[in-house]
C-alpha positions in Angstrom: -11.9 97.9 49.9 -11.8 98.9 53.6 -11.6 102.6 54.3 -9.7 104.3 57.2 -13.1 105.4 58.5 -14.3 101.8 58.6 -11.2 100.7 60.5 -11.4 103.6 63.0 -15.1 102.8 63.6 -14.2 99.1 64.1 -11.5 100.1 66.6 -13.9 102.3 68.5 -16.4 99.4 68.8 -13.7 97.0 69.9 -12.4 99.4 72.6 -16.0 99.7 74.0 -16.5 95.9 73.9 -13.1 95.1 75.4 -13.5 97.8 78.1 -16.9 96.3 79.2 -15.5 92.8 79.1 -12.3 93.8 81.0 -10.2 92.4 78.2 -6.8 94.0 79.0 -4.9 92.1 76.3 -7.5 93.0 73.6 -7.1 96.7 74.5 -3.3 96.4 74.4 -3.5 94.8 70.9 -5.7 97.7 69.7 -3.1 100.1 71.1 -0.3 98.4 69.2 -2.3 98.1 66.0 -3.5 101.7 66.1 0.1 102.8 66.8 1.4 101.0 63.8 -1.3 102.5 61.6 -0.5 105.9 63.0 3.1 105.5 61.9 1.9 104.6 58.4 -0.3 107.6 58.3 2.6 109.8 59.4 4.8 108.3 56.7 2.1 109.2 54.1 2.0 112.8 55.5 -1.6 112.3 56.6 -1.6 114.3 59.9 -5.4 114.1 60.4 -5.6 110.3 60.3 -2.4 110.0 62.3 -3.9 112.2 65.1 -7.1 110.2 65.1 -5.2 106.9 65.4 -3.0 108.4 68.1 -6.1 109.3 70.1 -7.5 105.7 69.7 -4.2 104.2 70.8 -4.2 106.4 73.9 -7.8 105.5 74.7 -7.1 101.8 74.4 -4.0 102.2 76.6 -5.8 104.3 79.2 -8.7 101.7 79.4 -6.2 98.9 79.6 -4.6 100.5 82.7 -8.0 100.6 84.4 -8.4 96.8 84.0 -7.1 94.9 87.0 -4.3 92.4 86.2 
């Protein structure tokens, strides 16, 4: 079974890879996915996980803005 920790770690690695590669679409996909997972965490009343996913979504969005179109 995949844990939340494993998924967050995976997102962190992908953000770093996509940022270095200048993959704007990849970063935006992570933003969307982390945002959906954040909503699921909020629905389960898991504020800690929701906050961590919110931070990841924001990081992905910020890095996507830095990539030229």
